[in-house]
C-alpha positions as CSV (number, residue, x, y, z in Angstrom):
1,M,33.0,-1.4,33.9
2,K,31.5,0.6,31.0
3,T,34.9,0.9,29.3
4,R,35.5,-2.9,29.7
5,I,32.2,-3.8,28.1
6,I,32.8,-1.5,25.1
7,M,36.3,-2.9,24.7
8,L,34.9,-6.4,24.5
9,L,32.4,-5.3,21.9
10,L,35.0,-3.6,19.8
11,I,37.2,-6.7,19.9
12,S,34.3,-8.9,18.6
13,L,33.6,-6.5,15.7
14,S,37.2,-5.5,14.8
15,C,37.6,-8.2,12.2
16,T,34.4,-7.2,10.3
17,L,33.7,-3.5,10.6
18,F,36.2,-1.2,8.9
19,A,36.0,2.5,8.0
20,Q,36.7,2.0,4.3
21,K,34.2,3.7,1.9
22,N,34.7,1.4,-1.0
23,D,31.1,0.4,-1.8
24,T,32.2,-3.0,-3.2
25,E,34.4,-4.0,-0.2
26,L,33.8,-7.5,1.1
27,L,33.8,-8.1,4.8
28,S,34.8,-11.3,6.7
29,I,32.6,-14.3,6.0
30,N,32.6,-15.0,9.8
31,N,30.3,-12.0,10.3
32,Q,27.0,-13.6,9.3
33,F,23.8,-11.9,10.3
34,S,22.0,-13.6,13.3
35,E,19.7,-12.8,16.1
36,M,21.3,-10.6,18.8
37,S,22.0,-12.3,22.0
38,P,20.4,-11.0,25.3
39,T,23.8,-9.8,26.4
40,R,24.3,-7.7,23.2
41,R,20.8,-6.2,23.6
42,E,21.6,-5.3,27.2
43,I,24.8,-3.6,26.0
44,Q,22.9,-1.7,23.3
45,E,20.3,-0.6,25.9
46,Q,23.1,0.5,28.3
47,S,24.6,2.6,25.5
48,G,21.5,4.8,25.5
49,L,21.4,4.9,21.7
50,K,18.7,3.5,19.4
51,I,18.6,3.5,15.6
52,V,15.1,4.5,14.5
53,C,13.2,4.8,11.2
54,E,9.6,6.2,11.2
55,R,8.6,4.2,8.1
56,I,9.8,0.7,9.4
57,E,8.0,-1.3,12.1
58,E,9.8,-2.7,15.1
59,D,10.3,-6.0,13.4
60,G,12.7,-4.5,10.9
61,F,10.8,-5.6,7.7
62,A,10.9,-3.2,4.8
63,S,10.7,-3.2,1.0
64,A,13.8,-3.7,-1.1
65,Y,12.4,-1.3,-3.6
66,E,12.2,1.8,-1.4
67,S,14.8,4.1,0.2
68,Y,14.7,4.7,4.0
69,S,16.2,7.3,6.3
70,F,17.5,6.5,9.8
71,S,18.5,8.6,12.8
72,I,19.8,8.1,16.3
73,E,17.6,8.4,19.3
74,N,20.0,9.6,22.0
75,N,18.7,8.7,25.5
76,T,21.9,9.8,27.3
77,V,22.7,13.2,28.8
78,H,25.7,13.7,26.5
79,S,25.9,14.8,22.9
80,I,27.3,12.6,20.1
81,S,30.4,13.5,18.1
82,E,32.1,11.9,15.2
83,P,29.0,9.9,13.9
84,Q,29.7,7.2,11.4
85,W,27.1,5.0,9.7
86,T,27.7,1.8,7.8
87,Y,25.1,-0.2,5.8
88,T,25.9,-3.7,4.6
89,L,24.0,-6.5,2.8
90,L,24.6,-10.3,3.1
91,L,26.2,-11.7,-0.1
92,K,25.0,-14.9,-1.8
93,G,28.3,-16.6,-1.4
94,G,28.9,-15.5,2.2
95,G,30.3,-12.4,3.7
96,E,29.0,-8.9,3.4
97,S,29.2,-5.9,1.1
98,I,29.3,-2.3,2.2
99,I,26.5,-0.5,0.4
100,A,26.8,2.9,1.9
101,T,28.6,4.9,4.6
102,S,28.0,8.4,6.0
103,P,29.2,10.8,8.7
104,N,25.9,12.7,8.9
105,D,23.2,12.7,11.5
106,I,20.6,11.3,9.1
107,F,21.5,8.2,7.2
108,T,19.6,7.3,4.0
109,I,20.0,3.8,2.4
110,P,19.2,3.3,-1.3
111,V,17.0,0.8,-3.0
112,V,18.5,-2.6,-3.6
113,E,20.4,-2.8,-6.9
114,N,21.6,-6.0,-8.5
115,K,19.5,-8.1,-6.1
116,D,20.9,-11.4,-7.5
117,E,24.2,-10.7,-5.9
118,Y,22.8,-11.1,-2.4
119,D,21.6,-14.0,-0.3
120,I,17.8,-14.4,-0.6
121,D,16.1,-16.4,2.1
122,A,13.1,-18.7,1.9
123,D,10.8,-15.7,2.5
124,H,12.3,-13.8,-0.5
125,C,14.1,-11.3,1.8
126,I,17.7,-9.9,1.8
127,S,19.3,-9.5,5.2
128,G,20.9,-6.1,5.9
129,R,22.5,-4.4,8.8
130,I,23.0,-0.8,9.8
131,V,25.8,0.1,12.3
132,F,26.2,3.5,14.0
133,R,29.3,4.5,15.8
134,G,29.8,7.7,17.7
135,I,31.7,9.3,20.6
136,I,29.8,9.9,23.8
137,D,31.5,11.4,26.8
138,G,34.9,10.6,25.3
139,E,34.1,6.9,24.6
140,E,33.0,5.2,21.5
141,S,29.5,3.6,21.4
142,I,28.2,1.3,18.8
143,V,24.6,0.3,18.0
144,S,23.3,-1.9,15.2
145,Y,20.0,-2.4,13.4
146,N,19.0,-5.6,11.5
147,I,16.8,-5.0,8.5
148,M,14.9,-7.5,6.3
149,L,14.4,-6.2,2.7
150,D,11.4,-7.9,1.1
151,L,11.7,-8.6,-2.6
152,K,7.9,-9.2,-3.1
153,P,6.0,-6.2,-4.6
154,H,4.1,-3.9,-2.4
155,I,1.0,-1.7,-2.9
156,I,1.9,1.4,-0.8
157,S,-1.3,3.5,-1.0
158,Y,-4.1,4.7,-3.2
159,S,-5.5,8.2,-3.4
160,E,-9.1,9.4,-2.7
161,I,-11.4,7.8,-5.2
162,I,-13.3,10.5,-7.3
163,K,-16.7,9.3,-8.4
164,T,-18.5,11.0,-11.4
165,V,-22.1,10.1,-12.0
166,N,-23.3,10.0,-15.7
167,E,-26.1,12.0,-17.2
168,T,-28.7,9.4,-16.5
169,N,-27.7,9.1,-12.8
170,T,-27.6,5.3,-13.3
171,A,-23.8,4.7,-13.4
172,Y,-20.6,6.4,-12.4
173,S,-16.9,6.4,-13.1
174,I,-14.0,6.2,-10.7
175,D,-10.7,8.0,-10.9
176,F,-7.7,7.6,-8.6
177,T,-4.0,6.8,-8.4
178,V,-2.1,3.9,-6.9
179,R,1.4,3.9,-5.5
180,Y,3.3,0.6,-5.7
181,V,6.8,-0.8,-6.0
182,G,8.4,-4.1,-7.1
183,S,6.5,-4.4,-10.4
184,D,6.3,-2.6,-13.7
185,F,2.5,-2.9,-14.0
186,L,-0.7,-2.9,-11.9
187,R,-3.6,-5.2,-12.4
188,V,-7.1,-3.8,-11.7
189,G,-10.3,-5.7,-11.5
190,V,-13.9,-4.5,-10.9
191,R,-16.8,-6.8,-9.9
192,E,-20.3,-5.4,-9.4
193,E,-23.0,-6.8,-7.1
194,Y,-25.2,-9.4,-8.8
195,S,-22.6,-9.9,-11.5
196,P,-20.3,-13.0,-11.5
197,S,-17.8,-11.4,-13.9
198,L,-14.5,-9.7,-12.8
199,I,-13.5,-7.2,-15.5
200,M,-9.7,-6.9,-15.5
201,Q,-7.4,-4.2,-16.8
202,T,-3.5,-4.0,-16.9
203,I,-2.0,-0.6,-16.3
204,E,1.7,-0.4,-17.4
205,E,2.6,2.7,-15.4
206,P,5.4,1.8,-12.9
207,F,5.4,3.2,-9.4
208,V,2.3,5.4,-9.8
209,A,-0.7,4.1,-11.8
210,H,-3.7,6.1,-12.8
211,V,-6.9,4.1,-12.5
212,Y,-10.0,5.0,-14.4
213,R,-13.1,2.8,-14.8
214,S,-16.5,3.8,-16.0
215,S,-20.1,2.4,-16.2
216,I,-20.3,1.1,-12.7
217,N,-23.9,0.6,-11.6
218,A,-24.8,3.4,-9.2
219,F,-27.4,1.3,-7.3
220,N,-25.3,-1.7,-6.3
221,Y,-22.1,-2.4,-4.4
222,A,-18.9,-2.9,-6.4
223,W,-15.4,-4.1,-5.5
224,V,-12.1,-2.9,-6.9
225,W,-9.2,-5.4,-6.8
226,L,-5.7,-4.0,-7.0
227,H,-3.0,-6.6,-7.7
228,V,0.8,-6.6,-8.3
229,Y,3.1,-9.5,-8.7
230,N,6.7,-10.4,-9.7
231,E,8.9,-13.5,-9.6
232,Y,9.1,-13.4,-5.7
233,G,5.4,-13.0,-4.8
234,E,2.4,-10.7,-4.9
235,D,0.4,-8.1,-3.0
236,E,-3.3,-7.2,-3.3
237,I,-5.9,-4.8,-1.9
238,T,-9.7,-5.0,-2.3
239,I,-11.6,-1.7,-2.1
240,T,-15.4,-1.7,-1.4
241,L,-17.5,0.9,-3.3
242,K,-20.9,1.4,-1.6
243,N,-23.9,2.0,-3.8
244,L,-24.7,5.6,-4.3
245,I,-28.4,5.0,-3.5
246,G,-28.9,2.5,-0.7
247,D,-31.6,-0.2,-0.5
248,S,-33.5,2.0,2.0
249,D,-34.3,4.3,-1.0
250,I,-36.2,1.6,-2.9
251,T,-39.7,3.0,-3.7
252,G,-42.9,0.9,-3.8
253,V,-45.9,1.5,-6.0
254,Q,-47.9,2.9,-3.1
255,T,-45.4,5.7,-2.3
256,I,-44.5,7.1,-5.7
257,H,-47.6,8.9,-6.7
258,S,-46.4,12.4,-5.8
259,D,-43.1,11.8,-7.6
260,F,-44.9,11.1,-10.8
261,V,-47.0,14.3,-10.8
262,N,-44.3,16.3,-12.7
263,A,-43.0,13.3,-14.7
264,S,-44.0,13.3,-18.4
265,V,-41.8,10.4,-19.2
266,I,-40.6,7.5,-17.0
267,K,-37.5,5.6,-18.3
268,I,-37.1,2.1,-16.9
269,Y,-33.8,0.3,-16.3
270,T,-32.9,-3.0,-14.9
271,K,-31.1,-3.0,-11.5
272,E,-27.9,-3.6,-13.5
273,G,-28.5,-0.3,-15.3
274,K,-29.7,-1.7,-18.7
275,Y,-32.3,0.3,-20.4
276,M,-35.7,-1.5,-20.9
277,M,-38.4,1.0,-22.0
278,Q,-40.1,4.2,-21.3
279,I,-43.7,4.9,-20.2
280,T,-45.9,7.9,-19.7
281,N,-48.3,6.5,-17.1
282,W,-47.3,5.2,-13.7
283,D,-50.1,2.6,-13.9
284,D,-48.0,0.8,-16.5
285,L,-45.6,-0.2,-13.8
286,K,-48.1,-2.7,-12.6
287,E,-47.2,-4.8,-15.6
288,L,-43.6,-5.2,-14.3
289,N,-42.4,-8.3,-12.5
290,Q,-41.8,-8.2,-8.8
291,E,-38.1,-7.2,-9.1
292,I,-36.0,-4.2,-8.4
293,Y,-35.9,-1.6,-11.2
294,I,-34.3,1.8,-11.7
295,L,-36.7,4.5,-12.7
296,Q,-35.7,7.9,-14.2
297,L,-38.3,10.6,-14.0
298,C,-38.2,13.2,-16.8
299,N,-40.0,16.5,-17.4
300,K,-41.7,17.6,-20.5
301,E,-38.4,18.5,-22.1
302,G,-37.1,15.0,-21.5
303,I,-34.7,16.2,-18.8
304,P,-34.4,13.8,-15.8
305,F,-35.1,15.4,-12.5
306,K,-35.1,12.3,-10.2
307,T,-33.8,8.8,-10.2
308,I,-35.2,6.2,-7.8
309,K,-35.2,2.5,-7.2
310,Y,-38.5,0.9,-7.6
311,Q,-39.9,-2.5,-6.5
312,K,-43.4,-3.5,-7.5
313,G,-45.6,-4.0,-4.4
314,Q,-46.7,-7.5,-3.3
């Protein structure tokens, strides 16, 4: 029975899958990609083989701008001999083009080149198929894997964000890298709490962009917007930066006496970090409006030893 099923499968594929290694060979137009029927799934499951790739989800969606490696999950009690891989993409005018073949255990497919040659669907994806053939217990087994290669750009990841506080302890800079594909540049925007403006920057460093932004208020939240786009679509990520001193650290006039004992100079900033004035007597704080301020306490040498949030008492 097993032999009969495999023979039927080989007959249905014989007009389309050949062992040629010519990368530009065109296969029969009749072999269009489609959803596998339940019968075919059952046959694949009965074969005991499964094509797997750790970097691709079960739905088969991947990026056209990345390379992927595939292997065979062998759930049979027999070893596999004479492995043969074939990777094809669906052409714009119909038919398929063999992109790569390999007799190795691990099969790596390249990034998509000359994407205009291939059929691009409404979701801006190119359809591909990976076919594995091997001999198990003296008989040939075949298993296939449908892959959808997305032409839209993709932000892969970003590194740990390094924060460096300035000398006044009122602002900080951020430094990190972003990995992305599908575009030659990365757009970065920063918006701070209580500020309506989004300050944008374009970084023309393909694949890996180094992001550096300074003068971010240390006492408020901020948001970093990463954005990539091309002719097919876009991708974006928003990163939240928590304030370095939380609202629970706001000091009122009735609780700061001990802090001012060693302060010869008190520098006053707005909550956005803009310098206002300096005073030498904490009683002068009573003249401030009932808003949140940033106070920098300095010793006799003018060196700051503490920075706090301050709100005038009711």
